[in-house]
Every structure is written in C-alpha cells, then in structure tokens.
MARVEXMI-450328 format. One line per 5 residues: number of its first residue (from 1); their letters; for each residue x, z, y of N, C-alpha, C, O. Coordinates in nm, 2 decimals. Example, Ala and Ser with C-alpha at 12.3 -4.5 7.8 and 13.67 -1.06 7.14 Angstrom:
1> as> 1.32 0.78 -0.57 1.23 0.78 -0.45 1.32 0.78 -0.33 1.42 0.85 -0.33 ~ 1.28 0.71 -0.22 1.37 0.71 -0.11 1.29 0.79 0.00 1.34 0.80 0.11
REM end
This chain:
1> mkrii> 0.50 6.29 -3.42 0.61 6.30 -3.34 0.67 6.15 -3.31 0.72 6.12 -3.20 ~ 0.67 6.07 -3.42 0.72 5.94 -3.41 0.64 5.85 -3.31 0.69 5.76 -3.25 ~ 0.51 5.88 -3.30 0.42 5.81 -3.21 0.43 5.86 -3.06 0.40 5.78 -2.97 ~ 0.47 5.98 -3.04 0.48 6.04 -2.91 0.59 5.98 -2.83 0.57 5.95 -2.71 ~ 0.71 5.95 -2.89 0.82 5.90 -2.82 0.79 5.76 -2.77 0.81 5.73 -2.65
6> plila> 0.74 5.66 -2.85 0.70 5.53 -2.79 0.59 5.54 -2.69 0.59 5.46 -2.59 ~ 0.50 5.63 -2.70 0.39 5.65 -2.60 0.45 5.70 -2.47 0.41 5.64 -2.36 ~ 0.54 5.79 -2.47 0.61 5.84 -2.35 0.69 5.72 -2.28 0.68 5.71 -2.16 ~ 0.76 5.64 -2.36 0.83 5.53 -2.31 0.74 5.43 -2.24 0.77 5.37 -2.14 ~ 0.63 5.40 -2.31 0.53 5.30 -2.25 0.47 5.35 -2.12 0.46 5.27 -2.03
11> ltlca> 0.44 5.48 -2.11 0.38 5.53 -1.99 0.49 5.53 -1.88 0.45 5.51 -1.76 ~ 0.61 5.56 -1.91 0.72 5.56 -1.81 0.74 5.42 -1.75 0.75 5.40 -1.63 ~ 0.73 5.31 -1.84 0.75 5.18 -1.79 0.63 5.13 -1.71 0.65 5.06 -1.61 ~ 0.51 5.18 -1.74 0.39 5.15 -1.66 0.40 5.22 -1.52 0.34 5.16 -1.43 ~ 0.46 5.33 -1.51 0.47 5.40 -1.39 0.57 5.35 -1.29 0.57 5.39 -1.17
16> vpvla> 0.67 5.27 -1.34 0.78 5.22 -1.25 0.72 5.15 -1.13 0.77 5.17 -1.02 ~ 0.62 5.05 -1.14 0.58 4.98 -1.03 0.51 5.07 -0.92 0.50 5.03 -0.81 ~ 0.47 5.19 -0.96 0.40 5.28 -0.87 0.50 5.34 -0.77 0.47 5.38 -0.66 ~ 0.63 5.36 -0.81 0.73 5.42 -0.73 0.76 5.33 -0.61 0.76 5.21 -0.62 ~ 0.78 5.40 -0.49 0.81 5.32 -0.37 0.94 5.37 -0.31 0.97 5.49 -0.33
21> qetdn> 1.01 5.28 -0.25 1.14 5.32 -0.19 1.11 5.38 -0.06 1.02 5.34 0.01 ~ 1.19 5.49 -0.03 1.17 5.56 0.09 1.27 5.51 0.20 1.39 5.48 0.16 ~ 1.23 5.51 0.32 1.32 5.47 0.43 1.40 5.59 0.47 1.38 5.70 0.42 ~ 1.49 5.58 0.57 1.58 5.69 0.61 1.49 5.80 0.67 1.54 5.92 0.67 ~ 1.38 5.77 0.73 1.30 5.88 0.79 1.20 5.94 0.70 1.11 6.02 0.74
26> gesat> 1.20 5.90 0.57 1.12 5.97 0.47 0.99 5.90 0.44 0.92 5.94 0.35 ~ 0.96 5.79 0.52 0.83 5.72 0.50 0.85 5.62 0.39 0.96 5.57 0.36 ~ 0.74 5.59 0.32 0.74 5.48 0.22 0.76 5.35 0.28 0.68 5.31 0.37 ~ 0.84 5.26 0.23 0.86 5.13 0.28 0.76 5.04 0.21 0.73 5.05 0.09 ~ 0.71 4.94 0.29 0.61 4.85 0.23 0.68 4.71 0.23 0.76 4.68 0.31
31> feqfy> 0.65 4.64 0.12 0.71 4.51 0.10 0.60 4.40 0.11 0.50 4.41 0.04 ~ 0.62 4.30 0.19 0.53 4.19 0.20 0.58 4.08 0.11 0.69 4.04 0.12 ~ 0.48 4.02 0.04 0.52 3.91 -0.05 0.53 3.78 0.04 0.44 3.75 0.11 ~ 0.64 3.71 0.03 0.66 3.59 0.10 0.60 3.47 0.03 0.62 3.46 -0.09 ~ 0.52 3.39 0.10 0.45 3.28 0.04 0.46 3.16 0.13 0.40 3.17 0.24
36> aknqm> 0.52 3.06 0.09 0.53 2.93 0.17 0.41 2.84 0.12 0.41 2.81 0.00 ~ 0.32 2.81 0.21 0.21 2.73 0.17 0.24 2.59 0.11 0.19 2.56 0.01 ~ 0.32 2.52 0.19 0.36 2.39 0.14 0.51 2.38 0.13 0.58 2.42 0.23 ~ 0.56 2.32 0.03 0.70 2.30 0.01 0.72 2.16 -0.04 0.63 2.09 -0.09 ~ 0.84 2.11 -0.03 0.87 1.98 -0.08 0.84 1.96 -0.23 0.87 2.05 -0.31
41> gdkfi> 0.77 1.86 -0.26 0.72 1.84 -0.40 0.58 1.88 -0.43 0.52 1.85 -0.53 ~ 0.52 1.97 -0.34 0.38 2.01 -0.36 0.29 1.89 -0.34 0.32 1.79 -0.27 ~ 0.18 1.89 -0.41 0.09 1.78 -0.41 -0.05 1.83 -0.38 -0.08 1.95 -0.40 ~ -0.14 1.74 -0.33 -0.28 1.78 -0.32 -0.37 1.65 -0.34 -0.33 1.54 -0.31 ~ -0.49 1.68 -0.39 -0.59 1.58 -0.40 -0.69 1.61 -0.29 -0.74 1.72 -0.27
46> kmqvs> -0.73 1.50 -0.22 -0.82 1.52 -0.11 -0.96 1.45 -0.14 -0.96 1.33 -0.18 ~ -1.07 1.52 -0.12 -1.20 1.47 -0.14 -1.27 1.47 -0.01 -1.27 1.57 0.06 ~ -1.34 1.36 0.02 -1.40 1.35 0.15 -1.54 1.28 0.15 -1.56 1.19 0.07 ~ -1.62 1.32 0.24 -1.75 1.25 0.26 -1.77 1.25 0.41 -1.75 1.35 0.48 ~ -1.82 1.14 0.46 -1.84 1.13 0.61 -1.95 1.03 0.64 -1.97 0.93 0.57
51> ptfpl> -2.02 1.05 0.75 -2.10 0.94 0.82 -2.00 0.85 0.89 -1.90 0.89 0.94 ~ -2.03 0.72 0.89 -1.95 0.62 0.96 -2.03 0.56 1.07 -2.13 0.50 1.05 ~ -1.97 0.57 1.19 -2.04 0.53 1.31 -1.98 0.40 1.36 -1.86 0.40 1.39 ~ -2.05 0.28 1.37 -1.99 0.16 1.42 -1.98 0.18 1.57 -2.07 0.22 1.64 ~ -1.86 0.14 1.62 -1.83 0.16 1.77 -1.84 0.03 1.85 -1.83 0.03 1.97
56> gffnq> -1.87 -0.08 1.78 -1.87 -0.21 1.85 -1.76 -0.30 1.80 -1.68 -0.27 1.71 ~ -1.76 -0.42 1.86 -1.67 -0.52 1.81 -1.60 -0.59 1.93 -1.66 -0.60 2.04 ~ -1.47 -0.64 1.91 -1.40 -0.70 2.02 -1.46 -0.84 2.05 -1.47 -0.89 2.16 ~ -1.51 -0.91 1.94 -1.57 -1.04 1.96 -1.72 -1.02 1.93 -1.76 -1.00 1.81 ~ -1.80 -1.04 2.03 -1.95 -1.00 2.01 -2.03 -1.12 1.95 -2.15 -1.10 1.93
61> qnqps> -1.97 -1.24 1.94 -2.05 -1.35 1.89 -2.07 -1.34 1.74 -1.98 -1.32 1.66 ~ -2.20 -1.36 1.70 -2.24 -1.36 1.56 -2.19 -1.24 1.48 -2.16 -1.24 1.36 ~ -2.20 -1.12 1.55 -2.16 -1.00 1.48 -2.29 -0.93 1.43 -2.39 -0.93 1.50 ~ -2.28 -0.86 1.32 -2.39 -0.79 1.27 -2.41 -0.66 1.35 -2.32 -0.60 1.40 ~ -2.54 -0.62 1.37 -2.57 -0.50 1.44 -2.59 -0.39 1.33 -2.68 -0.40 1.24
66> lyvgg> -2.50 -0.29 1.33 -2.49 -0.20 1.22 -2.55 -0.06 1.25 -2.54 -0.02 1.37 ~ -2.62 0.00 1.15 -2.66 0.13 1.16 -2.55 0.23 1.12 -2.44 0.18 1.07 ~ -2.57 0.36 1.14 -2.47 0.46 1.09 -2.47 0.45 0.93 -2.58 0.44 0.87 ~ -2.35 0.45 0.88 -2.34 0.44 0.73 -2.27 0.56 0.67 -2.28 0.67 0.73 ~ -2.20 0.54 0.56 -2.13 0.65 0.50 -2.01 0.61 0.43 -1.99 0.49 0.40
71> llglg> -1.92 0.71 0.40 -1.80 0.68 0.33 -1.77 0.80 0.23 -1.77 0.91 0.28 ~ -1.74 0.77 0.11 -1.69 0.86 0.01 -1.55 0.83 -0.02 -1.51 0.71 -0.04 ~ -1.46 0.93 -0.03 -1.32 0.90 -0.05 -1.25 1.00 -0.14 -1.29 1.11 -0.15 ~ -1.14 0.95 -0.20 -1.06 1.04 -0.28 -0.91 1.00 -0.26 -0.88 0.88 -0.25 ~ -0.82 1.09 -0.25 -0.68 1.06 -0.22 -0.59 1.15 -0.30 -0.62 1.26 -0.34
76> fhifl> -0.46 1.10 -0.31 -0.35 1.18 -0.37 -0.24 1.18 -0.28 -0.20 1.07 -0.23 ~ -0.18 1.29 -0.25 -0.07 1.30 -0.15 0.04 1.40 -0.21 0.01 1.49 -0.28 ~ 0.17 1.37 -0.16 0.28 1.46 -0.20 0.36 1.49 -0.08 0.39 1.40 0.00 ~ 0.40 1.62 -0.07 0.49 1.66 0.05 0.63 1.62 0.02 0.69 1.65 -0.08 ~ 0.69 1.55 0.12 0.83 1.52 0.11 0.92 1.63 0.18 1.03 1.65 0.15
81> tdnfa> 0.85 1.70 0.28 0.91 1.82 0.34 0.80 1.92 0.35 0.69 1.90 0.30 ~ 0.82 2.03 0.42 0.72 2.13 0.43 0.60 2.08 0.52 0.49 2.13 0.50 ~ 0.62 1.99 0.60 0.52 1.94 0.70 0.49 1.79 0.69 0.40 1.75 0.77 ~ 0.55 1.72 0.60 0.53 1.57 0.60 0.50 1.53 0.46 0.57 1.56 0.37 ~ 0.39 1.45 0.45 0.34 1.41 0.32 0.31 1.26 0.32 0.27 1.21 0.43
86> iggda> 0.32 1.19 0.21 0.28 1.05 0.20 0.18 1.05 0.08 0.18 1.14 -0.01 ~ 0.10 0.94 0.08 0.00 0.93 -0.03 -0.09 0.81 -0.01 -0.05 0.72 0.06 ~ -0.20 0.82 -0.07 -0.29 0.71 -0.07 -0.44 0.76 -0.08 -0.46 0.85 -0.15 ~ -0.53 0.69 -0.02 -0.67 0.72 -0.02 -0.75 0.59 -0.06 -0.71 0.48 -0.03 ~ -0.85 0.61 -0.14 -0.94 0.50 -0.18 -1.08 0.55 -0.16 -1.11 0.67 -0.17
91> gfgfn> -1.18 0.46 -0.14 -1.31 0.51 -0.12 -1.41 0.39 -0.13 -1.38 0.28 -0.17 ~ -1.54 0.43 -0.10 -1.64 0.33 -0.09 -1.72 0.36 0.03 -1.77 0.47 0.06 ~ -1.74 0.26 0.12 -1.82 0.28 0.24 -1.93 0.17 0.26 -1.92 0.06 0.19 ~ -2.02 0.20 0.34 -2.14 0.11 0.36 -2.20 0.13 0.50 -2.19 0.24 0.55 ~ -2.25 0.03 0.56 -2.33 0.04 0.68 -2.45 -0.06 0.66 -2.42 -0.18 0.63
96> atigs> -2.57 -0.02 0.68 -2.68 -0.11 0.68 -2.69 -0.18 0.81 -2.65 -0.13 0.92 ~ -2.75 -0.30 0.81 -2.77 -0.38 0.93 -2.92 -0.38 0.97 -3.01 -0.34 0.90 ~ -2.94 -0.42 1.10 -3.08 -0.42 1.15 -3.16 -0.52 1.06 -3.28 -0.50 1.05 ~ -3.10 -0.63 1.01 -3.17 -0.73 0.93 -3.18 -0.69 0.79 -3.21 -0.78 0.70 ~ -3.17 -0.56 0.75 -3.18 -0.51 0.62 -3.08 -0.56 0.52 -3.10 -0.56 0.40
101> nvfdy> -2.96 -0.60 0.57 -2.85 -0.63 0.48 -2.76 -0.51 0.48 -2.78 -0.42 0.56 ~ -2.66 -0.52 0.40 -2.56 -0.40 0.39 -2.42 -0.46 0.39 -2.39 -0.55 0.32 ~ -2.34 -0.40 0.48 -2.20 -0.42 0.48 -2.13 -0.32 0.40 -2.13 -0.20 0.43 ~ -2.07 -0.36 0.28 -2.00 -0.27 0.19 -1.85 -0.30 0.20 -1.81 -0.41 0.22 ~ -1.77 -0.19 0.18 -1.63 -0.21 0.18 -1.57 -0.10 0.09 -1.61 0.01 0.07
106> ipiva> -1.45 -0.14 0.02 -1.38 -0.05 -0.06 -1.24 -0.05 0.00 -1.16 -0.14 -0.03 ~ -1.20 0.05 0.08 -1.07 0.06 0.14 -0.97 0.13 0.04 -1.00 0.23 -0.02 ~ -0.85 0.08 0.04 -0.73 0.14 -0.03 -0.62 0.15 0.08 -0.57 0.04 0.13 ~ -0.58 0.27 0.11 -0.50 0.29 0.23 -0.38 0.38 0.19 -0.39 0.48 0.13 ~ -0.26 0.33 0.23 -0.14 0.41 0.22 -0.13 0.50 0.34 -0.15 0.45 0.45
111> tatwq> -0.09 0.63 0.33 -0.10 0.72 0.44 0.04 0.79 0.46 0.11 0.81 0.36 ~ 0.06 0.83 0.58 0.17 0.92 0.62 0.11 1.04 0.70 0.04 1.01 0.80 ~ 0.13 1.16 0.66 0.07 1.27 0.73 0.17 1.37 0.77 0.26 1.41 0.70 ~ 0.16 1.41 0.90 0.24 1.52 0.95 0.14 1.63 0.99 0.04 1.60 1.05 ~ 0.17 1.76 0.95 0.08 1.86 0.98 0.16 1.99 1.03 0.27 2.02 0.98
116> feykr> 0.10 2.06 1.12 0.16 2.19 1.15 0.06 2.30 1.12 -0.06 2.27 1.10 ~ 0.11 2.42 1.10 0.03 2.53 1.05 0.02 2.65 1.14 0.12 2.67 1.22 ~ -0.09 2.72 1.14 -0.10 2.84 1.21 -0.18 2.94 1.12 -0.30 2.92 1.10 ~ -0.11 3.04 1.07 -0.17 3.13 0.98 -0.23 3.06 0.86 -0.16 2.99 0.79 ~ -0.37 3.07 0.84 -0.43 2.99 0.73 -0.48 2.86 0.77 -0.54 2.79 0.69
121> wefpv> -0.45 2.81 0.89 -0.50 2.68 0.94 -0.39 2.58 0.93 -0.28 2.61 0.95 ~ -0.43 2.46 0.89 -0.34 2.34 0.88 -0.41 2.23 0.97 -0.53 2.21 0.97 ~ -0.32 2.16 1.05 -0.37 2.06 1.14 -0.30 1.93 1.11 -0.20 1.90 1.17 ~ -0.36 1.85 1.02 -0.30 1.72 0.98 -0.32 1.61 1.08 -0.43 1.60 1.13 ~ -0.22 1.53 1.11 -0.23 1.41 1.18 -0.18 1.29 1.09 -0.07 1.30 1.05
126> taglg> -0.27 1.19 1.07 -0.24 1.09 0.97 -0.25 0.95 1.02 -0.34 0.92 1.10 ~ -0.16 0.87 0.98 -0.17 0.72 1.01 -0.18 0.65 0.87 -0.11 0.69 0.78 ~ -0.27 0.55 0.87 -0.29 0.48 0.74 -0.29 0.33 0.76 -0.34 0.28 0.87 ~ -0.24 0.26 0.66 -0.24 0.11 0.66 -0.28 0.06 0.52 -0.22 0.11 0.43 ~ -0.37 -0.03 0.51 -0.40 -0.08 0.38 -0.49 -0.20 0.39 -0.49 -0.28 0.48
131> fawel> -0.57 -0.22 0.28 -0.66 -0.34 0.27 -0.79 -0.29 0.22 -0.81 -0.18 0.16 ~ -0.89 -0.38 0.23 -1.03 -0.35 0.18 -1.10 -0.47 0.13 -1.08 -0.58 0.18 ~ -1.17 -0.45 0.03 -1.27 -0.56 -0.02 -1.39 -0.54 0.07 -1.45 -0.43 0.08 ~ -1.44 -0.64 0.14 -1.55 -0.63 0.23 -1.66 -0.73 0.18 -1.63 -0.85 0.16 ~ -1.78 -0.69 0.17 -1.89 -0.77 0.13 -2.00 -0.76 0.23 -2.05 -0.65 0.25
136> yngyl> -2.05 -0.87 0.28 -2.16 -0.87 0.37 -2.25 -0.99 0.35 -2.20 -1.11 0.36 ~ -2.37 -0.97 0.31 -2.47 -1.08 0.30 -2.42 -1.19 0.20 -2.44 -1.31 0.23 ~ -2.36 -1.15 0.09 -2.32 -1.24 -0.01 -2.18 -1.30 0.02 -2.13 -1.38 -0.06 ~ -2.12 -1.26 0.13 -1.99 -1.32 0.17 -1.88 -1.21 0.14 -1.89 -1.10 0.19 ~ -1.78 -1.25 0.05 -1.67 -1.16 0.02 -1.55 -1.19 0.10 -1.51 -1.31 0.10
141> ywpgl> -1.49 -1.09 0.17 -1.37 -1.11 0.24 -1.26 -1.02 0.18 -1.28 -0.90 0.18 ~ -1.15 -1.08 0.13 -1.04 -1.00 0.07 -0.91 -1.08 0.09 -0.92 -1.20 0.07 ~ -0.80 -1.02 0.12 -0.79 -0.88 0.15 -0.82 -0.86 0.30 -0.76 -0.93 0.38 ~ -0.90 -0.77 0.33 -0.92 -0.73 0.47 -0.83 -0.62 0.52 -0.81 -0.52 0.44 ~ -0.77 -0.64 0.63 -0.68 -0.53 0.68 -0.76 -0.41 0.73 -0.87 -0.42 0.78
146> iveaq> -0.70 -0.30 0.71 -0.76 -0.17 0.76 -0.65 -0.08 0.81 -0.55 -0.06 0.75 ~ -0.67 -0.04 0.93 -0.57 0.05 1.00 -0.65 0.18 1.04 -0.76 0.17 1.09 ~ -0.59 0.30 1.01 -0.66 0.42 1.03 -0.57 0.52 1.12 -0.45 0.52 1.11 ~ -0.63 0.59 1.20 -0.57 0.70 1.27 -0.66 0.83 1.26 -0.78 0.82 1.28 ~ -0.60 0.94 1.22 -0.68 1.05 1.18 -0.62 1.18 1.23 -0.50 1.20 1.23
151> agamy> -0.71 1.28 1.27 -0.66 1.41 1.30 -0.77 1.51 1.25 -0.89 1.48 1.25 ~ -0.72 1.63 1.21 -0.82 1.72 1.15 -0.77 1.86 1.16 -0.66 1.89 1.21 ~ -0.85 1.95 1.10 -0.82 2.09 1.09 -0.87 2.14 0.95 -0.99 2.12 0.92 ~ -0.78 2.20 0.87 -0.82 2.25 0.74 -0.79 2.40 0.73 -0.69 2.45 0.78 ~ -0.88 2.47 0.67 -0.87 2.62 0.65 -0.83 2.64 0.51 -0.89 2.60 0.42
156> rinsn> -0.71 2.71 0.49 -0.66 2.73 0.35 -0.73 2.86 0.30 -0.70 2.97 0.34 ~ -0.82 2.83 0.20 -0.90 2.95 0.14 -0.80 3.03 0.06 -0.80 3.15 0.07 ~ -0.72 2.96 -0.03 -0.62 3.03 -0.11 -0.51 2.93 -0.14 -0.50 2.83 -0.07 ~ -0.42 2.96 -0.23 -0.31 2.88 -0.26 -0.35 2.74 -0.31 -0.27 2.65 -0.31 ~ -0.47 2.73 -0.37 -0.51 2.61 -0.43 -0.62 2.53 -0.36 -0.63 2.41 -0.38
161> wgvgg> -0.69 2.59 -0.27 -0.80 2.52 -0.20 -0.80 2.53 -0.05 -0.76 2.63 0.01 ~ -0.83 2.42 0.02 -0.85 2.42 0.16 -0.97 2.33 0.19 -1.00 2.23 0.12 ~ -1.05 2.37 0.30 -1.16 2.29 0.34 -1.15 2.27 0.49 -1.09 2.35 0.56 ~ -1.22 2.17 0.54 -1.22 2.15 0.69 -1.28 2.02 0.72 -1.36 1.96 0.65 ~ -1.24 1.97 0.84 -1.30 1.84 0.89 -1.19 1.76 0.95 -1.08 1.80 0.99
166> eltym> -1.22 1.63 0.96 -1.13 1.53 1.01 -1.20 1.43 1.09 -1.32 1.40 1.07 ~ -1.14 1.37 1.19 -1.20 1.27 1.28 -1.11 1.14 1.25 -0.99 1.15 1.28 ~ -1.17 1.03 1.21 -1.09 0.91 1.17 -1.14 0.79 1.25 -1.26 0.76 1.25 ~ -1.05 0.72 1.31 -1.08 0.59 1.37 -1.03 0.48 1.27 -0.92 0.48 1.22 ~ -1.12 0.39 1.23 -1.09 0.28 1.14 -1.10 0.14 1.22 -1.20 0.12 1.28
171> fmpef> -1.00 0.06 1.21 -1.00 -0.07 1.26 -1.00 -0.17 1.15 -0.90 -0.17 1.07 ~ -1.10 -0.25 1.13 -1.12 -0.35 1.02 -1.14 -0.49 1.07 -1.26 -0.52 1.09 ~ -1.04 -0.57 1.09 -1.06 -0.70 1.14 -1.08 -0.80 1.03 -1.03 -0.78 0.91 ~ -1.15 -0.91 1.05 -1.17 -1.02 0.96 -1.13 -1.15 1.04 -1.18 -1.18 1.14 ~ -1.03 -1.22 0.99 -0.98 -1.34 1.05 -1.02 -1.46 0.97 -1.01 -1.47 0.85
176> nidps> -1.08 -1.56 1.05 -1.13 -1.68 0.98 -1.06 -1.80 1.05 -1.00 -1.79 1.15 ~ -1.07 -1.92 0.98 -1.01 -2.04 1.03 -1.08 -2.08 1.17 -1.01 -2.12 1.26 ~ -1.21 -2.05 1.18 -1.28 -2.07 1.30 -1.27 -1.94 1.38 -1.33 -1.84 1.34 ~ -1.19 -1.94 1.49 -1.17 -1.81 1.57 -1.30 -1.75 1.62 -1.31 -1.63 1.64 ~ -1.41 -1.83 1.63 -1.53 -1.78 1.68 -1.60 -1.69 1.58 -1.69 -1.62 1.61
181> knwmg> -1.56 -1.70 1.45 -1.61 -1.62 1.34 -1.53 -1.50 1.31 -1.56 -1.43 1.21 ~ -1.42 -1.47 1.39 -1.34 -1.35 1.37 -1.43 -1.23 1.39 -1.51 -1.23 1.48 ~ -1.41 -1.13 1.31 -1.49 -1.01 1.32 -1.40 -0.89 1.33 -1.32 -0.86 1.24 ~ -1.40 -0.82 1.44 -1.31 -0.70 1.46 -1.39 -0.57 1.47 -1.43 -0.53 1.57 ~ -1.40 -0.51 1.35 -1.48 -0.39 1.34 -1.41 -0.27 1.38 -1.29 -0.25 1.34
186> nflni> -1.48 -0.18 1.45 -1.43 -0.05 1.49 -1.52 0.06 1.44 -1.64 0.05 1.47 ~ -1.47 0.16 1.37 -1.56 0.26 1.32 -1.50 0.40 1.34 -1.38 0.42 1.35 ~ -1.59 0.50 1.35 -1.55 0.64 1.37 -1.61 0.72 1.25 -1.73 0.71 1.23 ~ -1.53 0.79 1.18 -1.58 0.88 1.07 -1.56 1.02 1.11 -1.46 1.06 1.16 ~ -1.67 1.10 1.09 -1.66 1.25 1.11 -1.67 1.30 0.97 -1.77 1.30 0.90
191> tiaar> -1.56 1.35 0.92 -1.54 1.38 0.78 -1.54 1.53 0.74 -1.48 1.61 0.81 ~ -1.61 1.56 0.63 -1.60 1.69 0.57 -1.51 1.67 0.45 -1.53 1.59 0.37 ~ -1.40 1.75 0.45 -1.30 1.73 0.35 -1.26 1.86 0.27 -1.27 1.97 0.33 ~ -1.22 1.84 0.15 -1.17 1.95 0.07 -1.03 1.90 0.01 -1.02 1.79 -0.03 ~ -0.94 2.00 0.00 -0.81 1.97 -0.06 -0.79 2.06 -0.18 -0.82 2.18 -0.17
196> yyf> -0.74 2.01 -0.29 -0.69 2.09 -0.40 -0.54 2.07 -0.41 -0.49 1.96 -0.44 ~ -0.47 2.19 -0.40 -0.32 2.19 -0.40 -0.27 2.23 -0.54 -0.33 2.31 -0.60 ~ -0.17 2.16 -0.58 -0.11 2.20 -0.71 0.04 2.16 -0.71 0.11 2.18 -0.80
REM end
C-alpha cells in the first residue's frame, strides 16, 4: 500500500503534459514554440573553403599570370542585434602562376555582417577590411591591404548548424616606391561555408 500511493502520484505527474487546453468551441488548442534564431550576444564560428579566381589587375605591367587557386578560412562572429554581427576571419590562400611559382597569402580581416532571414534561410551581406601577409617568388609583402565585399545564402539546418554558399570579391593592392611595380589584385571567391552557432 505504501508503494501504490507514490506510484499513483508519479503517474499523475507524468500525465499532466498530455492534457490539452480546450478552446471555446471545444477543440484542442495547439501551442507553437517560439524560437528566435539569432539574438543579441549569439555567436557563430564560420568555416569556409573556396576556389579563388583571379579577375585581372589595374596595372598590367610586370604582373604575374595566375591560375585558379584556393582559400581555406575560419572566422568568429558575434551578433550585436538580431540581424547585425561583427567578427573576424583568417585564412590561407594560394594561386599558382604560369611560371610554376605560387602566390601565397594569409588574410586577417575584420568584418561587419548584416543579414535578413526568411524561414530557415539567412542572407548575409558582409564588408571586410584587414591585412595580409603576401609571398610571391621569394618576395614578402606585409602588411598588404585587403578589402572584401561578400553576399551569400545560408540554410539553417537546426539551432546549431547552417550551411550554404557565399560570393566574395577581394581587392588586394601592393604599393611600392616605384609606382610601376604597384600590384592591384582582384579576386573572386565562390565559397562553400558552414556555420556553428552557440
């Protein structure tokens, strides 16, 4: 008998979530859970991989002819509002040249991202400004300016993960004492990206 009373109480407590409130017309009311995807203070880590397409140069004298290269990147970002985030990205990029040399660069970029949402889709628009270590044929250029403009679409799989793609324009100039040796690189990245939200 002493065990039956606690058992009945436990079963009663388990049955409480099964009960549904009825509306005035006798139908069961349904409640939808509210979930805001991004809120102030939320953070995400962005991982990206992309081919890098050289678009040409403003100054064509003594410029390397580059093949399509690649870029691996990792970033950390924090939302200041529901739709605006700041952060930083770092990576490693390369482009081979026709002369079998390699143009390597390590960009570190501060970013500002504004994004709007539609259902499970997020559409980020990002501006970035930073510097890069640039190495070509034994010549190191630092700090090299890098300016980025980026737009993309991300699909939110669940509250922690999103995947998608981004299109990024990178402007990487090199200024020298001799203006004829200035190098104004323009690149386009087509990025596959993943975000981890926490």
